[in-house]
N, C-alpha and C positions, 0 to 999 in steps of 0.2 A: 516525729510529728506525724499525725494521722492524715489520711487522704482527705477527710472531711475538713480539717482545719486548713489544709493547703488550698482546697477549693474555695473555702470561705474567704481566705485572705485575698485570693486572686479576684473573686467576684466583687469584693468590697472595693478594691482599687478601681475595678471597671465601673462600678456604680458611681464612684466619686467623679470619674471622668465624664460619665454620662450626665450627671447632674450639672457639670460645667457646661456641657453641650446644650442641655435643656435651657440653662440660664441664658446662654448666648442667643439661642433661637428665640426665647421669650423676649429678650431685649430687642431683637430684630423685628419681632411682630409688633411690639409697642411703638417702635420707631416708625413702622409702616403706617400705623393709624394716625400719626402726627404729621405726616408729610401731606401737603395739599394735593388735591387731585390733579391729574395731568399725566404726561408721558412717563415721568419718573415713578409714578405709582405702580406701573406695570412691572418693573424690575423688582421692586420691593415685595410685591405680592408673590412673584415667582419664587423669590428666596424663602418666603414664609412657607410656601407649599413644599419646597425641597427639603426643608429642615427636618421633618420627621423621618424622611428616607435616610438622610445622613446619620441621624441618631441610631436608627436600626442597624445600619452598616457598622457603626462603631461598636455597638453592643455585640453583634455577631463576631466581629474580629477578635474582640477581647475574650469572649467565651471560648472560641476556638483555640486561642493562645493558652488559656488556662487548662483546657482539656488536653492539649498537646503536652504541656508541662507535666501534668499528672500522669499521662501515659508513659512519658519518659522515665519518671521516677519509679513507676511500677515495673518497667522493664529492667531498670537497674537492680531493684530488689529481687526480682526473679533470677537474674544472672548471679547475684551474690549467693542466693540460696543454692543454685546449681553448683557454683564453685565450692561452697562449703561441703555439699554432699560428695562431690568428686574427691575432695581432700580427705574426707573421712573414709571413703572407700579405699583410697590409695594407702592410707595408714593401716587399715584392717588387713589389706592384702599383704603389706610388708610384714606385719606381725605374724600372719599365717605362714608366710614363706620362711621367716626366721625360725619359727617353731618346727616346721617340717625339716629344715636343714639341720637343726640341733638334734632332732630325733634320728635322722639319717647318720649323723656323725657319731652319735652314741652307739647305734647298732653296728656301725663299721668298726668302732674301737673295740666293742665286745667280741666281734668276729675275729679281729686281729689278735686279741688277747687269747682267745680260744686256740687259734692257730699256733701261736707261740707256745702255749702250754702243751699242745699236741707234739710240737717239734721237740720239746724238752723231754718227752717221755723216752726213757731208755729202751733199747732193743735187747731182748733177752734170748738166750740160746734155747733151742727146742730140745732140751734134755733135762735131767733131774735137777742139775744145778740151776739152770735157767728158770725152771718151773718154780723152784723154791724162792729164788730171788724175785721173780715177778709177783708171787703170792705175798711176799714180805712188803713189796712196793705198794700193793693194794691195801694190805692190812694196816700199814702206817697211815694211809689217808683215812681209813675207816676207824682208826683207833682200836684195832684188835691186837692184843699183845702176842708176843711170840718171837723166837729167835731162830736163826738158821739151824743151829745145833739141835734145838728142841724139835723142830719139824723133821729134820733129817733122820734122827734116831727113831722116831715113830714111823716114818715112811718105810725105813728098812725093816723094822719089825713087822709091820702090817702087810706090806706088799713086795718087799725087796726091790722097790723102785719101779714096779710094773704098773703103769696107769690103767691097764686093762684087766687087772687082777679082780677075781670075783670069788666069794666064799659060798659054795653051794651045799655045805654040810652042817653048819651050825644052826642054832635055834632060829636065827633070823631067816635063814634060807628056808627052814621048815615052815615058817610063818608067811612065806611068799615075798619077803623083802630082803634079799641077800645083800651082804656088804659088798661094795664095789669101789674100785679106784685105789689111788695111792695110799689113802688113809682109811680105806675100808668103811665108808659111810653108807648107812642104809638110806633108802629113799625118803622116809618121813623126816629124818634128821637133816638130810641135804635140803629138802624143801623148806623146812622151818628156818634153817640158818644160812641159806643161800644169800650171797651178797650181790645186789644189783650191780651190773657192769661186768660181771663174769658170766660165762656161758651157763645156761641151765641144763647141765649135763653131768651126771655123776662120774663119767669116765674122763671128762676134761680135767687134766692134771691141776691146772691153776684153780679152777672153780672148786675142785674137790679139796685141795689143801686149805683154801680160804674158808670154805664152809665148815670143815672139820675144826680149824683153829677158832672159828667163831663159836662153835658149839663147846669146845674145850674151855674157852675163856669164860663162858657162861656157867659151865659145870665145875671146872677145876681152877679157874683163875687165869690159866694160860696153858698152852699146849706143852710148855716146858715142864709142867707138873705131872704130865701123863707118862707113866713108865710101864704100862701094861695095857691089856685090852680095855677099851673104854666104851 
């Protein structure tokens, strides 16, 4: 119901009461004209004079009552709107908090999974056997073919197992890119076939083996198929 209709209803009721008061006062005035002159006429005349004042007071009281009622209804509407806004904000805050907690949980789970994966990584010996096994571990994850035997036979032929071996006399050396490391890889080949996650160093035994096997897989199918200088 609108404010205007409420006020209209209140004032209409007040008007009805006012009309009743006017009718009463009018009747009193008529009666006063019919009473014979004398002492009694004085009281009737005074009542007739006081009637308009009483009517004004009634109208004022009824108007104030209607205004007070309207103000109360407006206050209730404002409070309801404020309550609705507060509820909406609380709901939005709860949703944002839940989203943040879910994101934090996911990040925590990913970190824990990475930690578990790191913990599962085997420890390899720092010798030819360990270097080949670590290289095979990486090659398996990267999908690079090769076996322990295939790598070992080529390492022994190329460098006799010396990770610091370098060829300073062949055509590559004359061209300024000597073969280095366990599998005697030249720098351009090492750079092209280097596998991320291993050191970018030709002399690093694991990085050298993995890069050489990656090259051999591309050129010969697998390091196992290499039986001479490559």
